[in-house]
C-alpha positions as a printed NumPy array, in Angstrom:
array([[  1.862,  -8.579, -23.772],
       [  0.89 , -11.937, -22.25 ],
       [  3.659, -11.609, -19.657],
       [  2.383,  -8.182, -18.658],
       [ -1.149,  -9.508, -18.201],
       [  0.123, -12.388, -16.07 ],
       [  2.133,  -9.978, -13.95 ],
       [ -0.924,  -7.8  , -13.392],
       [ -2.896, -10.838, -12.251],
       [ -0.309, -11.66 ,  -9.575],
       [  0.145,  -8.142,  -8.155],
       [ -2.816,  -8.447,  -5.721],
       [ -1.375, -11.659,  -4.301],
       [  1.906,  -9.993,  -3.297],
       [  2.052,  -9.569,   0.47 ],
       [  4.023,  -7.492,   2.935],
       [  7.172,  -9.168,   4.197],
       [  7.337,  -7.024,   7.33 ],
       [  4.25 ,  -7.241,   9.523],
       [  5.458,  -4.734,  12.098],
       [  2.756,  -2.982,  14.071],
       [  4.158,   0.459,  13.216],
       [  1.589,   2.511,  11.271],
       [  2.393,   5.78 ,   9.573],
       [  1.279,   8.262,   6.942],
       [  3.354,   9.168,   3.881],
       [  5.77 ,  12.089,   4.162],
       [  8.991,  13.455,   2.699],
       [ 11.02 ,  11.797,   5.451],
       [  9.726,   8.255,   4.798],
       [  9.959,   8.413,   0.987],
       [  6.196,   8.947,   0.554],
       [  5.238,   5.548,   1.952],
       [  2.467,   4.662,   4.377],
       [  1.122,   1.742,   6.368],
       [ -2.378,   1.386,   7.753],
       [ -4.6  ,  -1.17 ,   9.433],
       [ -8.183,  -2.032,   8.614],
       [-10.812,  -4.586,   9.6  ],
       [-12.133,  -6.201,   6.43 ],
       [-15.273,  -7.396,   8.229],
       [-16.239,  -3.805,   9.063],
       [-14.942,  -1.748,   6.132],
       [-14.043,  -2.04 ,   2.475],
       [-10.498,  -2.047,   1.144],
       [ -9.191,   1.428,   2.148],
       [ -8.113,   2.646,  -1.302],
       [ -9.994,   5.943,  -0.855],
       [ -8.112,   6.608,   2.395],
       [ -4.79 ,   5.821,   0.691],
       [ -5.657,   8.09 ,  -2.243],
       [ -6.502,  10.936,   0.147],
       [ -3.257,  10.489,   2.118],
       [ -1.22 ,  10.438,  -1.118],
       [ -2.991,  13.417,  -2.675],
       [ -0.238,  15.91 ,  -1.704],
       [  2.348,  13.606,  -3.303],
       [  0.771,  13.368,  -6.801],
       [ -1.452,  10.389,  -5.942],
       [ -1.087,   6.722,  -5.081],
       [  1.031,   4.224,  -7.007],
       [ -1.454,   1.336,  -7.05 ],
       [  1.189,  -1.134,  -8.252],
       [  2.972,  -0.51 ,  -4.944],
       [ -0.01 ,  -1.285,  -2.691],
       [  0.28 ,  -4.54 ,  -0.755],
       [ -1.849,  -5.952,   2.045],
       [ -1.339,  -8.875,   4.398],
       [ -3.839, -10.593,   6.629],
       [ -2.869, -10.684,  10.29 ],
       [ -3.441, -13.463,  12.81 ],
       [ -6.984, -12.303,  13.461],
       [ -9.213, -13.394,  10.589],
       [-10.35 ,  -9.959,   9.379],
       [ -7.466,  -7.649,  10.347],
       [ -5.312,  -6.48 ,   7.436],
       [ -2.142,  -4.359,   7.281],
       [ -1.647,  -2.467,   4.04 ],
       [  1.534,  -0.812,   2.849],
       [  1.263,   1.713,   0.059],
       [  3.483,   4.156,  -1.757],
       [  2.594,   7.493,  -3.239],
       [  3.64 ,   8.286,  -6.796],
       [  6.591,  10.403,  -5.655],
       [  8.286,   7.401,  -3.996],
       [ 10.225,   6.836,  -7.242],
       [ 11.781,  10.295,  -6.946],
       [ 12.707,   9.709,  -3.3  ],
       [ 14.283,   6.303,  -3.947],
       [ 16.557,   7.691,  -6.656],
       [ 18.147,  10.281,  -4.336]])
């Protein structure tokens, strides 16, 4: 149980390894994954936007949401996966 709690504490600190500037919405063809950009000085963490984009794919898998700060102080790139990504990755 303690290991699980420690793991949950470190999940937000996980960052994206690939900081490509390609942004996309989840779909069947990309295994229900998405990437978006947001300015943290102008808007809150975009979880509501991610939830809305993942709605057709049974919702967002919050454990698979990772954000990385870009060179500009407030610009963030977030990668997220919808719940169906597990089904797509097992094909």
